[in-house]
C-alpha positions in Angstrom: 1.3 13.5 52.3 -0.4 10.3 50.9 -3.6 11.1 52.9 -3.8 14.6 51.4 -3.0 13.4 47.8 -5.8 10.8 47.6 -8.7 13.2 48.2 -7.3 15.7 45.8 -7.0 13.0 43.1 -10.6 11.9 43.7 -11.8 15.5 43.4 -9.8 16.0 40.2 -11.3 12.8 38.6 -14.8 13.8 39.6 -14.3 17.3 38.2 -13.1 15.9 34.8 -16.1 13.5 34.7 -18.6 16.2 35.4 -17.0 18.5 32.9 -17.3 15.8 30.2 -20.9 15.0 31.1 -21.9 18.6 31.0 -20.3 19.4 27.6 -23.1 19.9 25.1 -22.7 20.9 21.5 -24.7 22.8 19.0 -23.9 21.0 15.7 -24.1 22.9 12.3 -23.5 22.0 8.7 -22.2 24.9 6.6 -22.3 24.8 2.8 -19.8 27.2 1.3 -19.8 26.1 -2.3 -21.7 24.2 -4.9 -20.5 21.8 -7.6 -21.5 23.8 -10.6 -22.8 20.8 -12.7 -25.2 18.0 -11.9 -23.0 14.9 -11.5 -23.7 11.3 -12.5 -24.2 9.5 -9.3 -21.6 7.0 -10.3 -18.9 9.7 -9.6 -19.7 9.2 -5.9 -21.3 5.7 -5.7 -19.8 2.5 -7.0 -22.1 0.7 -9.5 -24.8 3.4 -9.3 -27.5 3.3 -11.9 -26.4 5.1 -15.0 -29.5 7.2 -15.1 -29.1 8.6 -11.5 -27.7 12.1 -10.9 -26.6 13.9 -7.8 -26.5 17.6 -6.8 -23.2 17.7 -4.8 -22.0 20.5 -2.6 -19.0 21.4 -0.5 -19.5 21.7 3.3 -17.9 21.6 6.7 -19.3 21.3 10.2 -19.2 23.4 13.3 -19.5 22.2 16.9 -20.1 24.9 19.5 -20.0 23.8 23.1 -21.1 25.4 26.3 -17.5 25.7 27.7 -15.9 28.0 25.1 -14.8 25.5 22.5 -15.6 26.1 18.8 -14.6 23.1 16.8 -14.6 22.5 13.0 -14.8 19.2 11.4 -12.9 19.8 8.2 -11.9 23.2 7.0 -12.9 23.6 3.3 -10.6 24.9 0.6 -9.4 28.2 -0.9 -10.9 29.1 -4.2 -7.6 29.2 -6.1 -6.7 25.6 -5.6 -6.2 23.7 -8.8 -8.5 20.8 -8.3 -11.6 23.1 -7.8 -11.6 23.8 -11.6 -12.7 20.2 -12.4 -15.9 20.8 -10.4 -17.0 24.1 -12.0 -17.3 25.4 -8.4 -20.1 28.0 -8.0 -21.5 30.1 -5.1 -18.2 29.9 -3.4 -17.8 31.8 0.0 -14.4 31.4 1.7 -15.1 29.1 4.6 -14.0 31.4 7.4 -16.4 34.1 6.1 -19.4 31.9 6.7 -18.8 32.0 10.5 -20.2 35.5 11.3 -23.7 34.1 10.5 -23.2 32.0 13.7 -21.7 34.8 15.7 -18.1 33.7 15.3 -14.9 34.7 13.5 -12.0 32.7 12.3 -9.9 33.5 15.5 -12.6 31.9 17.6 -12.0 28.4 16.3 -10.2 26.4 18.8 -9.8 23.0 17.1 -10.2 21.5 13.6 -10.7 17.7 13.3 -9.7 16.7 9.8 -11.5 13.6 8.6 -8.9 13.2 5.9 -6.4 15.3 3.9 -8.1 15.7 0.6 -7.9 19.3 -0.7 -11.6 20.1 -0.3 -11.5 19.2 3.4 -8.2 20.6 4.6 -6.9 23.3 2.3 -8.5 25.9 4.5 -6.7 25.0 7.8 -4.6 28.2 7.7 -7.7 30.4 7.7 -8.1 29.7 11.4 -5.0 30.9 13.2 -5.7 29.8 16.7 -6.9 26.3 16.0 -5.2 23.0 17.0 -5.6 20.5 14.2 -6.4 16.8 14.7 -5.7 14.0 12.1 -5.1 10.3 12.2 -1.4 9.5 12.5 -1.4 6.9 9.8 -3.3 9.2 7.4 -0.8 12.0 8.1 2.2 9.8 7.6 0.9 8.5 4.3 -0.1 12.0 3.1 3.3 13.6 3.7 5.4 10.6 2.5 4.1 7.6 0.7 1.4 9.4 -1.3 4.1 11.2 -3.3 6.1 8.0 -4.2 5.7 6.3 -7.6 3.0 3.9 -6.3 1.3 6.6 -4.1 -2.4 7.2 -4.4 -4.8 10.0 -3.6 -6.2 13.3 -4.9 -3.9 15.5 -2.8 -2.4 18.9 -3.2 1.3 19.7 -2.6 0.6 22.9 -0.7 -1.6 21.1 1.7 1.3 18.9 2.7 3.3 22.0 3.6 0.4 23.4 5.6 0.2 20.3 7.8 4.0 20.0 8.2 4.1 23.7 9.3 1.4 23.0 11.9 3.3 20.1 13.1 6.5 22.2 13.5 4.5 24.8 15.4 3.2 22.2 17.9 -0.4 22.7 16.7 -0.9 19.3 15.0 -2.2 16.4 17.1 -1.8 12.9 15.7 -4.5 10.4 16.7 -3.4 6.8 17.0 -6.3 4.5 16.2 -10.0 3.8 16.3 -12.7 4.7 18.8 -10.8 7.5 20.5 -12.3 10.3 22.6 -10.1 13.3 21.6 -12.3 16.0 23.2 -15.1 15.9 25.7 -18.0 13.8 24.2 -16.2 13.7 20.8 -14.9 10.4 19.5 -13.3 9.5 16.2 -13.6 6.2 14.4 -11.6 4.7 11.5 -12.1 1.7 9.2 -13.6 3.3 6.0 -10.3 3.6 4.1 -11.6 6.5 2.0 -8.0 7.6 2.4 -5.2 5.6 4.0 -6.8 6.0 7.5 -9.7 8.4 7.1 -11.8 9.0 10.2 -15.4 10.1 11.0 -16.5 12.0 14.1 -19.2 11.1 16.6 -20.6 13.9 18.8 -22.4 12.6 21.9 -25.0 15.1 23.2 -26.5 12.7 25.7 -29.9 12.5 24.0 -28.5 12.0 20.5 -25.3 10.8 19.0 -24.5 12.5 15.7 -22.0 11.1 13.2 -20.3 13.5 10.9 -19.2 11.0 8.3 -17.7 13.4 5.8 -16.5 11.4 2.8 -16.7 8.1 4.6 -20.4 8.5 3.4 -20.4 10.5 0.3 -24.2 10.6 -0.2 -27.5 9.3 1.2 -27.5 6.9 -1.7 -24.3 5.3 -0.4 -25.8 5.0 3.1 -29.3 3.8 2.3 -28.1 1.2 -0.2 -24.8 0.3 1.5 -22.9 1.0 -1.6 -19.2 2.0 -1.6 -17.5 5.0 -3.0 -16.0 4.2 -6.5 -12.8 2.2 -6.4 -10.8 5.2 -7.3 -12.1 7.0 -4.2 -11.2 4.4 -1.5 -8.4 2.0 -0.6 -11.0 -0.7 0.1 -14.6 -0.8 -1.2 -15.6 -3.5 1.3 -14.2 -1.6 4.2 -16.2 1.5 3.1 -19.4 -0.5 3.3 -18.5 -2.1 6.6 -17.9 1.3 8.1 -21.4 2.4 7.1 -22.8 -0.7 8.6 -21.0 0.1 11.8 -22.2 3.7 11.8 -25.8 2.5 11.8 -25.1 0.6 15.1 -23.7 3.7 16.8 -26.8 6.0 16.4 -30.4 5.5 17.4 -31.6 7.1 14.1 -29.8 7.0 10.8 -30.8 10.6 10.2 -28.0 11.4 12.5 -25.4 10.0 10.1 -24.4 13.0 8.1 -22.9 12.5 4.5 -20.1 14.6 3.1 -21.4 16.0 -0.2 -25.2 15.6 -0.5 -27.3 18.7 -1.0 -30.3 16.7 0.2 -28.9 17.2 3.8 -30.0 20.8 3.8 -33.7 19.9 3.4 -33.6 17.5 6.4 -32.8 19.8 9.4 -33.8 23.3 10.6 -32.3 26.1 8.5 -30.3 28.9 10.1 -29.9 30.5 6.7 -30.0 29.2 3.1 -26.5 27.6 3.5 -26.5 26.7 7.2 -28.5 24.1 9.1 -28.5 23.0 12.7 -28.4 19.2 13.2 -30.6 18.2 16.1 
């Protein structure tokens, strides 16, 4: 029996290795809404010059592989959520309705990796009925418990707590425990930024290029280029936010592959699929 088991085990390991090596992703950024006013840069960058402004947008990211996986990084929000009013949201398209431009529908999404549980990144999780959802365990625990205590902190929405708890009860929520974890073939997540209690960013390894989808762990190109933190009311630790960006720069061969979370400038840097969709390559 042992003689038979060993060759089978070797074949299995080799098959898994080949599968991982052969997984390649098309990576897209999808803009589904605009902030309706030009913001002072200081809203997103600590100690930014008072004269600087930023055109901010709302986006999420799609990873299409060659083995049938369609993965979202973040899921956007529904238009009726209370917090959206503060940003005078314009040009809104419900996140799932952006997918047909890329030949997909909501039911085709297999996984959603949540970088953090802020309303504009996770409120749309229930638009994608077949998706498994991934989030850092410590971020989830803080979000559903400590954030709602008297000393809790974070711009969260109550209904989003219920959405994640429901996914957990249904067995569709996967809790990631820690930094530098490969959760799907050629996709790793990293922590350290502390934008939320344990926010994460996503690195996609396509062999030739490694692409970091930083989400709000890098709000804008100004944060990244000048190594300046998010404002103190937007992170648990401003120093950690900067150190995370320094680390990101060591993980990619070209910093153009570090993708910020809210900067309209991104959509002028890569090939356009449509006015609101670019392919990152």
